[in-house]
KEKOLKE-974394 format. One record per atom (N, C-alpha, C): atom name; residue in one letter; x, y, z. Coordinates in pm, whole numbers, padded with zeros to 5 digits. Layout:
> CA,A,X,Y,Z
...
! end
This chain:
> N,M,09142,-13176,10660
> CA,M,09263,-13142,10720
> C,M,09297,-12982,10712
> N,L,09395,-13037,10855
> CA,L,09463,-12946,10838
> C,L,09491,-12794,10786
> N,I,09597,-12833,10744
> CA,I,09606,-12689,10632
> C,I,09508,-12596,10593
> N,T,09425,-12668,10585
> CA,T,09234,-12688,10532
> C,T,09227,-12535,10641
> N,R,09244,-12617,10795
> CA,R,09170,-12529,10915
> C,R,09273,-12460,10917
> N,I,09412,-12415,10924
> CA,I,09521,-12306,10956
> C,I,09425,-12178,10906
> N,E,09468,-12229,10744
> CA,E,09417,-12131,10608
> C,E,09273,-12040,10646
> N,R,09172,-12145,10741
> CA,R,09040,-11997,10764
> C,R,09140,-11909,10885
> N,F,09145,-11984,11015
> CA,F,09259,-11952,11091
> C,F,09256,-11845,11065
> N,L,09400,-11853,10954
> CA,L,09459,-11696,10931
> C,L,09376,-11583,10824
> N,R,09298,-11656,10784
> CA,R,09221,-11539,10729
> C,R,09084,-11465,10816
> N,E,09037,-11558,10929
> CA,E,08979,-11502,11052
> C,E,09081,-11403,11124
> N,T,09172,-11431,11112
> CA,T,09250,-11358,11239
> C,T,09351,-11272,11145
> N,G,09374,-11269,11040
> CA,G,09420,-11185,10958
> C,G,09581,-11188,11004
> N,M,09654,-11294,11061
> CA,M,09811,-11304,11115
> C,M,09826,-11399,11016
> N,P,09936,-11355,10990
> CA,P,10066,-11379,10849
> C,P,10103,-11506,10894
> N,W,10181,-11602,10771
> CA,W,10143,-11706,10777
> C,W,10283,-11737,10868
> N,T,10409,-11669,10878
> CA,T,10537,-11615,10917
> C,T,10465,-11620,11034
> N,K,10422,-11630,11109
> CA,K,10410,-11557,11283
> C,K,10310,-11668,11362
> N,F,10241,-11772,11246
> CA,F,10165,-11852,11301
> C,F,10255,-11932,11333
> N,G,10283,-11953,11196
> CA,G,10403,-12036,11167
> C,G,10511,-12101,11349
> N,R,10525,-11986,11337
> CA,R,10695,-11928,11464
> C,R,10591,-11957,11599
> N,L,10460,-11890,11622
> CA,L,10426,-11899,11753
> C,L,10356,-12061,11787
> N,A,10330,-12112,11686
> CA,A,10227,-12248,11717
> C,A,10349,-12366,11703
> N,A,10405,-12354,11594
> CA,A,10484,-12438,11600
> C,A,10685,-12457,11680
> N,H,10697,-12300,11651
> CA,H,10822,-12277,11609
> C,H,10859,-12345,11520
> N,D,10824,-12277,11440
> CA,D,10882,-12277,11326
> C,D,10786,-12268,11201
> N,P,10892,-12090,11142
> CA,P,10804,-11973,11073
> C,P,10761,-12026,10936
> N,R,10875,-12154,10875
> CA,R,10834,-12193,10764
> C,R,10672,-12316,10759
> N,F,10613,-12382,10884
> CA,F,10543,-12504,10874
> C,F,10483,-12439,10790
> N,V,10361,-12359,10765
> CA,V,10274,-12312,10750
> C,V,10281,-12343,10543
> N,Q,10448,-12269,10536
> CA,Q,10438,-12322,10352
> C,Q,10502,-12444,10337
> N,D,10516,-12510,10430
> CA,D,10532,-12676,10418
> C,D,10460,-12758,10426
> N,L,10315,-12685,10514
> CA,L,10195,-12816,10448
> C,L,10147,-12751,10321
> N,R,10187,-12645,10316
> CA,R,10133,-12604,10198
> C,R,10201,-12676,10071
> N,N,10314,-12774,10096
> CA,N,10366,-12772,09993
> C,N,10427,-12936,10004
> N,G,10247,-12988,10053
> CA,G,10267,-13143,10132
> C,G,10325,-13175,10191
> N,R,10343,-13162,10351
> CA,R,10477,-13173,10439
> C,R,10301,-13226,10524
> N,T,10334,-13340,10613
> CA,T,10201,-13405,10679
> C,T,10210,-13451,10750
> N,P,10224,-13307,10888
> CA,P,10289,-13315,11037
> C,P,10197,-13463,11116
> N,R,10274,-13495,11213
> CA,R,10283,-13560,11309
> C,R,10148,-13559,11395
> N,F,10125,-13679,11394
> CA,F,09947,-13627,11533
> C,F,09983,-13539,11602
> N,A,10065,-13571,11705
> CA,A,10147,-13511,11784
> C,A,10084,-13317,11762
> N,T,10214,-13313,11707
> CA,T,10143,-13179,11623
> C,T,10036,-13164,11571
> N,E,10003,-13183,11529
> CA,E,09885,-13120,11451
> C,E,09793,-13141,11540
> N,R,09771,-13192,11715
> CA,R,09702,-13131,11819
> C,R,09734,-13061,11893
> N,R,09870,-13046,11859
> CA,R,09944,-12916,11933
> C,R,09901,-12759,11883
> N,I,09889,-12767,11718
> CA,I,09858,-12722,11683
> C,I,09711,-12659,11719
> N,E,09581,-12746,11697
> CA,E,09489,-12725,11703
> C,E,09476,-12657,11841
> N,H,09524,-12694,11930
> CA,H,09537,-12650,12107
> C,H,09554,-12512,12097
> N,F,09676,-12434,12001
> CA,F,09635,-12338,11994
> C,F,09567,-12235,11924
> N,M,09525,-12294,11781
> CA,M,09429,-12221,11744
> C,M,09330,-12163,11850
> N,N,09275,-12273,11901
> CA,N,09137,-12304,11995
> C,N,09192,-12150,12073
> N,I,09293,-12161,12168
> CA,I,09318,-12127,12280
> C,I,09304,-12002,12229
> N,Y,09381,-11994,12101
> CA,Y,09386,-11834,12028
> C,Y,09277,-11713,11982
> N,R,09205,-11813,11904
> CA,R,09003,-11763,11962
> C,R,08991,-11760,12034
> N,E,08971,-11759,12178
> CA,E,08931,-11744,12352
> C,E,08994,-11694,12392
> N,T,09097,-11634,12409
> CA,T,09148,-11488,12402
> C,T,09147,-11418,12349
> N,P,09154,-11222,12413
> CA,P,09098,-11143,12347
> C,P,09258,-11040,12323
> N,H,09256,-11010,12170
> CA,H,09404,-11001,12138
> C,H,09349,-10845,12081
> N,V,09472,-10719,12100
> CA,V,09449,-10574,12105
> C,V,09488,-10580,11972
> N,Q,09408,-10513,11856
> CA,Q,09457,-10505,11712
> C,Q,09528,-10297,11733
! end
């Protein structure tokens, strides 16, 4: 499930869920909506996966 992969990503990166939603889906409530049962469209799911993959590959200053 997408939410499982997102939750793992959030733990790994320490990114707040609202920031993730803003950056990945342009919706700060995206993660909360998924937690509440929202099912994203296939294209949205692919875009979110792409965001997580690119983010992991890019060095970030902490």
